[in-house]
N, C-alpha and C positions, 0 to 999 in steps of 0.2 A: 504494500500500500504506500501511497505517497503521503503528503502532508495531512490529508484528511484522515480522521480516525475511523475505526471500524464502526463505532456507534453512529456516526454521520451517514456512512454508506448503508448501514442497516435501516436507519430511519428513512432514507430515500427509497430503499427497496420496499419497505412496508407501506409507504404512502403510495407507491406505484401499484400495489395490489388492492388498494381500497377502492370500492365503488365510488363513482363521481370524481374522486381526485385523480386516480390513475396517472398518466404522464402529464396531464394538465396541471397537477399539483406537484408531482415529484421533480419535474424538470426545472420549474422556477426555483424550487427548493435547492437544487444543485447550485444554481447561480448565487444563492444567498449563503449557503454553507461553505462553498469552496471558492478560493481566490485564484489559484494558479491553474494554468491550462491543463496540466496533466491530471490534477485532481478533478477538474471539471469534466474532462474526457471520461475518466473512470466513473464518475458520478452519473453522467449521461448514459453510459453503457449499463450501469446497474439499474437505472430507472427504466430503460427500454426493455431489458431482459425481464425485469419484474413484471412489467405490464404484458409482455408476450406470454408469460406463464398463466395469465388469467383465463384466456379462452379455453385451452385444453382442460383445465381444472373445472371450470364452470360447465362446459358442455358435457363432461363426464358426470358431474354431479346432477345436472338436469336429466340426463338419461337414467341415472340411478333413481332419482326422485320420481320420475315418470313411472318406472316399473314398480316402485314402492307404493305409490298411490293407487295404481290400477290393481295390484295384487293384494293389497292390504285388506284384512278383515276387520280392522279396528277403525278405519276411516269410514264415516257414514256414507251410505249409498248416494245421498243427495250431493255431497261434496264431490264424489267420484263422477257423477253425471255432469255437474257444472264444469269440472276440470276437463272431462272428455269432450264436452261441447265446445269449450273455448279452444282447445287444441285442434279439434276437428274443424272449427270455423276458420282458424288461422291457416290450416293446411289446405282447406278448400280454396281459400283466396290466394294461396301461394302460386297456383298455376298461372294466375294473371301476371305475377311479377317474376316468375321463374326465369324468363329469358334474360332479364337484367339483374337478377338477384345478387350475383356475386359483385358486380360493379356497384350496385346500390348499397349493399351491405358494407363494402370497403369504404365507400364515400361517407356513409353514415358514421362509421367508427372513426374515420379520419377527421371529421368535424371536431375541432377542439372546443366543444361547448359542453356544459354540464348535462348529463343524461345521455350523452353519446359517447360510447367507448366500448371496450372489450366486454364489459359486464352486460350492458344493454344489447350489444350486438350478438352476444351468445344467446341471450334470451329470445331475441327476434329470430335468430336462425333456428332455434329449437321449436318455437311456435310455428314457424313457416315450414318446418320439416326439411330444411336444407341439410344435405348430407354432412356428416362431421368433417370429412376431408375438405369439401368445398367451403364450408363455413370457416374452418381454420385458416385456409388460404386467404379468404376475403378479410377476416378479422385481423389476422397478423399483418397483412398489407396495410390495412387501415391504421393499425397501431404505429407502424413505421412512418406512414405519412403524417399522422398526428404528432409523432415525436419530432419529426423534422420541422413542422410548422411551429410547434411550441418552443423548440430549441432556438429557431431563428428569431421568433418574437421575443423570447427572454433575453437572448444575446443583444438584440437591438435595443430593448428596454434598458438593460444595464448600461450599454454604451451611451444612450441618450442621457441617462441620469448622471453619468460621469462627466459628460460634456457640459450639461446645464449647470452642475454644481462644482465644476472644475476639480473633480476628484482625481 
């Protein structure tokens, strides 16, 4: 490790895993915590890798949860019906967007706005019934694009602050 401590890198990693924050929170955090170029580069890598791990974990958890809900004897039948209808409705509508689903999902995840990211993208992919492989490709591409956008915006913001306040 360079000048940044393990605790700072761990904090960046954990923030990149959080819903809503993801790289939109962890990358600006890198520019706050680290000052030299090497530490920033490592911090950015940690933030991106952390957010890239979200989609495989969430998609696996959603598949497991899906099986659990459908096969459970303890979950009330009414809840199972509602769940099955919601999923069925989403999958019936997916045929309309299937042609552009990968591009749309990647762009949705790439938008650096709250509520758009790997967590929500994974949920959307699950509800629409997009195959795991295709969903992972689109979501991971979206995370990389979002990371680039947020990194550039953060670096530009830091540079503007330095020039304005002559730091």
